[in-house]
C-alpha positions as CSV (number, residue, x, y, z in Angstrom):
1,M,106.9,55.3,99.3
2,T,107.5,59.1,99.3
3,T,105.6,61.5,101.4
4,H,105.3,65.2,100.7
5,S,105.2,67.7,103.5
6,V,102.3,70.0,103.4
7,P,102.8,73.5,105.0
8,T,100.9,73.6,108.2
9,T,101.6,77.2,109.3
10,Y,101.3,80.6,107.6
11,T,105.1,81.1,108.0
12,E,105.8,77.9,106.1
13,T,103.4,78.8,103.4
14,R,104.7,82.3,103.1
15,G,108.3,81.2,103.0
16,G,107.4,78.7,100.3
17,I,105.8,81.3,98.2
18,L,108.7,83.6,98.6
19,R,111.2,80.8,97.9
20,R,109.3,80.0,94.7
21,L,109.2,83.6,93.6
22,L,112.9,84.1,94.0
23,A,113.9,80.6,92.8
24,T,116.0,80.8,89.6
25,E,118.6,78.8,87.8
26,G,121.9,80.1,86.5
27,D,120.2,80.8,83.2
28,W,122.0,83.4,81.1
29,G,119.1,83.8,78.7
30,A,116.9,84.9,81.6
31,T,119.7,87.2,82.7
32,V,119.9,88.9,79.3
33,A,116.0,89.2,79.2
34,R,115.9,90.7,82.7
35,V,118.8,93.1,82.3
36,T,117.6,94.3,78.9
37,L,114.0,94.8,80.1
38,G,115.3,96.7,83.2
39,A,117.7,98.8,81.2
40,V,115.1,99.8,78.6
41,M,112.4,100.6,81.2
42,L,114.6,102.5,83.6
43,P,115.1,105.6,81.5
44,H,111.4,105.8,81.0
45,G,110.9,105.5,84.7
46,V,113.4,108.3,85.6
47,Q,111.8,110.5,82.9
48,K,108.6,110.2,84.9
49,L,110.0,110.2,88.4
50,L,112.9,112.7,88.1
51,G,112.4,114.5,84.8
52,W,115.7,113.1,83.4
53,F,116.3,112.5,79.7
54,G,113.8,115.2,78.7
55,G,111.0,113.8,80.9
56,Y,108.5,115.9,82.8
57,G,109.1,114.7,86.3
58,F,106.8,113.3,89.0
59,Q,104.2,116.1,89.4
60,A,103.7,116.7,85.7
61,T,103.6,113.0,84.9
62,M,101.1,112.3,87.7
63,G,99.0,115.2,86.3
64,F,99.1,113.7,82.8
65,L,98.4,110.1,83.9
66,T,95.5,111.1,86.2
67,T,93.8,113.6,83.9
68,Q,94.6,113.0,80.3
69,A,95.1,109.2,80.6
70,G,92.3,109.0,83.2
71,L,94.2,106.7,85.6
72,P,93.3,106.6,89.3
73,Y,96.0,108.2,91.4
74,P,97.2,104.9,93.0
75,I,97.5,103.3,89.5
76,A,99.4,106.3,88.1
77,L,101.8,106.1,91.1
78,L,102.3,102.4,90.6
79,V,103.2,103.0,86.9
80,I,105.9,105.5,87.9
81,L,107.2,103.2,90.7
82,I,107.3,100.1,88.5
83,E,109.0,101.9,85.6
84,S,111.7,103.4,87.9
85,F,112.3,101.3,91.0
86,G,110.9,98.1,89.4
87,A,113.2,98.6,86.5
88,L,116.2,99.1,88.8
89,A,115.2,96.0,90.7
90,L,115.2,94.1,87.4
91,V,118.7,95.3,86.5
92,I,120.1,93.9,89.7
93,G,117.8,90.8,89.7
94,L,115.8,91.5,92.8
95,A,112.3,89.9,92.8
96,G,112.6,89.6,89.1
97,R,109.3,87.7,88.5
98,V,107.3,90.2,90.5
99,M,109.0,93.2,88.8
100,A,108.6,91.7,85.4
101,A,104.9,91.1,86.1
102,G,104.6,94.8,87.1
103,V,106.2,95.9,83.8
104,A,104.0,93.5,81.9
105,A,100.9,95.1,83.5
106,V,102.2,98.6,82.7
107,M,102.7,97.5,79.1
108,V,99.2,96.0,78.7
109,G,97.8,99.1,80.3
110,A,99.6,101.4,78.0
111,V,98.5,99.5,74.9
112,V,94.9,99.4,76.0
113,T,94.6,103.0,77.1
114,T,96.8,104.7,74.5
115,H,98.6,102.8,71.8
116,L,96.2,100.2,70.4
117,R,94.3,102.9,68.5
118,N,97.5,104.0,66.8
119,G,98.1,100.7,65.2
120,F,101.1,98.4,65.3
121,F,104.1,100.6,64.2
122,M,106.0,103.2,66.1
123,N,105.7,106.7,64.7
124,W,109.1,106.8,62.9
125,S,107.9,109.3,60.2
126,G,105.8,111.5,62.4
127,A,102.8,110.8,60.1
128,Q,100.8,108.9,62.6
129,R,98.7,110.5,65.3
130,G,100.7,108.6,68.0
131,E,102.9,105.7,68.7
132,G,101.9,102.1,68.0
133,F,102.3,99.1,70.2
134,E,105.3,97.2,68.7
135,Y,107.6,98.3,71.5
136,H,105.2,97.0,74.1
137,I,105.1,93.5,72.5
138,L,108.8,93.3,72.8
139,A,108.8,94.4,76.5
140,L,106.0,91.9,77.2
141,A,108.0,89.1,75.6
142,L,111.1,90.0,77.8
143,A,108.9,90.2,80.9
144,L,107.3,86.8,80.1
145,V,110.8,85.2,79.9
146,V,111.6,86.6,83.4
147,M,108.3,85.6,84.8
148,L,108.7,82.1,83.6
149,R,112.4,81.5,84.2
150,G,113.2,83.9,87.1
151,S,116.0,86.4,87.3
152,G,118.7,84.0,86.0
153,A,122.4,84.1,86.7
154,A,124.2,87.1,88.2
155,S,121.1,88.2,90.2
156,V,120.2,89.0,93.8
157,D,117.5,86.3,93.5
158,R,120.0,83.7,92.6
159,A,122.2,84.6,95.5
160,L,119.2,84.6,97.9
161,S,117.9,81.3,96.6
162,A,121.2,79.4,96.5
């Protein structure tokens, strides 16, 4: 007969949750999904945070997100932090499930608030009023892989959970 131990203290429960969030196998497919998602999101994040790659920087992006996009200040700040620091954490594989969930939330928010009304396709020809949501579906799929499988091989999570 086997018995299962049930956490009896807050510390045991918290440690269990943290262990489950960081747990990951040496899965190279998850690694590819994680690094790709982080590498694609990071330039978007540093556009918003630092103004690199033709971006507008923190102040202007916050102004846009809070006025034109209508996001509350804390949500707009989270978008910038997730796309920059969250993406960097994905690249190195730190808290991959949590960071991927953050990116997924940003992608859903972007589709609902901006891109859904523009249809499926990106605006390759410049004929549409704005960008569609095909890119967001790809990012959501990559995020889902990381949320389900963890950070995979070659990750901080793997080193911490081993």
